[in-house]
C-alpha positions as CSV (number, residue, x, y, z in Angstrom):
1,M,37.0,-2.0,32.9
2,D,33.7,-2.6,34.7
3,V,30.8,-4.0,32.7
4,K,27.3,-3.1,33.9
5,E,24.3,-5.2,33.3
6,T,21.8,-3.4,31.2
7,T,18.2,-4.4,31.1
8,W,15.6,-3.1,28.7
9,T,12.0,-2.8,29.6
10,P,9.6,-4.8,27.4
11,E,8.3,-1.6,25.8
12,R,11.8,-0.4,24.9
13,M,12.7,-3.9,23.5
14,K,9.5,-3.9,21.3
15,K,10.2,-0.4,20.1
16,H,13.8,-1.4,19.2
17,L,12.7,-4.6,17.4
18,D,9.9,-2.7,15.5
19,A,12.4,-0.1,14.3
20,K,14.8,-2.8,13.2
21,E,12.0,-4.6,11.4
22,A,10.7,-1.5,9.7
23,Q,14.2,-0.6,8.5
24,K,14.8,-4.1,7.1
25,Y,11.4,-4.0,5.3
26,L,12.0,-0.5,3.9
27,N,15.5,-1.5,2.6
28,K,14.0,-4.5,0.9
29,I,11.2,-2.4,-0.7
30,N,13.6,0.4,-1.8
31,N,16.0,-2.1,-3.4
32,K,13.3,-3.4,-5.8
33,N,13.5,-2.1,-9.4
34,I,10.1,-1.0,-10.3
35,K,9.3,-0.1,-14.0
36,R,6.5,2.4,-14.3
37,S,5.0,2.9,-17.7
38,K,3.1,6.0,-18.8
39,Y,-0.5,5.7,-19.6
40,P,-2.6,8.1,-21.7
41,L,-4.3,11.0,-19.8
42,E,-7.8,9.6,-20.6
43,M,-6.8,6.2,-19.0
44,Q,-5.4,8.0,-15.9
45,T,-8.6,10.1,-15.5
46,L,-10.8,7.0,-15.8
47,V,-8.7,5.1,-13.2
48,R,-9.0,8.1,-10.8
49,E,-12.8,8.1,-11.3
50,K,-13.1,4.4,-10.8
51,V,-10.9,4.5,-7.6
52,T,-13.5,6.8,-6.0
53,E,-16.0,4.0,-6.4
54,L,-14.0,1.6,-4.2
55,P,-15.1,1.1,-0.5
56,S,-13.4,3.5,1.8
57,E,-10.9,1.1,3.3
58,Q,-9.7,0.1,-0.1
59,L,-9.7,3.7,-1.3
60,V,-7.4,4.7,1.5
61,V,-4.9,1.9,0.9
62,I,-4.9,2.6,-2.9
63,Y,-4.4,6.3,-2.3
64,L,-1.6,5.8,0.2
65,T,0.1,3.3,-2.1
66,F,-0.1,5.1,-5.5
67,W,-0.5,8.8,-4.6
68,E,1.5,9.0,-1.5
69,N,4.0,6.3,-2.5
70,L,3.9,4.5,0.9
71,C,4.9,0.9,1.3
72,E,2.7,-1.7,3.0
73,Y,4.5,-1.3,6.3
74,E,4.1,2.5,6.3
75,I,0.4,2.1,5.4
76,A,-0.1,-0.4,8.2
77,K,1.3,2.0,10.7
78,E,-0.9,4.8,9.3
79,I,-4.1,2.9,9.5
80,R,-3.1,0.9,12.6
81,T,-3.3,-2.6,11.2
82,T,-1.0,-5.4,10.1
83,V,1.0,-5.5,6.9
84,S,-0.7,-8.7,5.8
85,K,-4.1,-7.0,6.2
86,V,-2.9,-4.1,4.0
87,I,-1.7,-6.5,1.3
88,N,-5.0,-8.3,1.4
89,I,-6.9,-5.0,1.2
90,K,-4.7,-3.8,-1.7
91,E,-5.2,-7.1,-3.6
92,N,-9.0,-6.9,-3.2
93,A,-9.0,-3.2,-4.2
94,L,-7.0,-3.9,-7.4
95,L,-9.2,-6.8,-8.3
96,R,-12.3,-4.6,-7.8
97,L,-10.7,-1.8,-9.8
98,K,-10.0,-4.2,-12.6
99,E,-13.7,-5.3,-12.6
100,L,-14.8,-1.7,-12.7
101,M,-12.5,-1.0,-15.6
102,A,-13.8,-4.1,-17.5
103,E,-17.4,-2.9,-16.9
104,E,-16.5,0.5,-18.3
105,S,-14.9,-1.0,-21.4
106,Q,-18.0,-3.3,-21.9
107,R,-20.2,-0.2,-21.6
108,E,-18.0,1.6,-24.3
109,L,-18.4,-1.4,-26.6
110,C,-22.2,-1.4,-26.2
111,I,-22.3,2.3,-27.1
112,A,-20.1,2.0,-30.2
């Protein structure tokens, strides 16, 4: 049996490694057990309103994460950035959203 030497171009090698890395990341994410609790409709509506107040970059990441159910890797591919950047944007967006929700609850306390 003759063995032929096979060489891959750098582009093909990168594509192969990216696909392997993506599959590994997706397997890791899909194997996590995520508990999702149900929130009252009023709370859901309020969160949707407050999400629209986020800066556009954060809004896109939050939308793709929670409404489209994409993982960080898939979002990074969609918006053409790195996974670490997506994670950072998501963390900042969630902190900002938490602040907006706290402001809303303070406003409700002042009215009552």
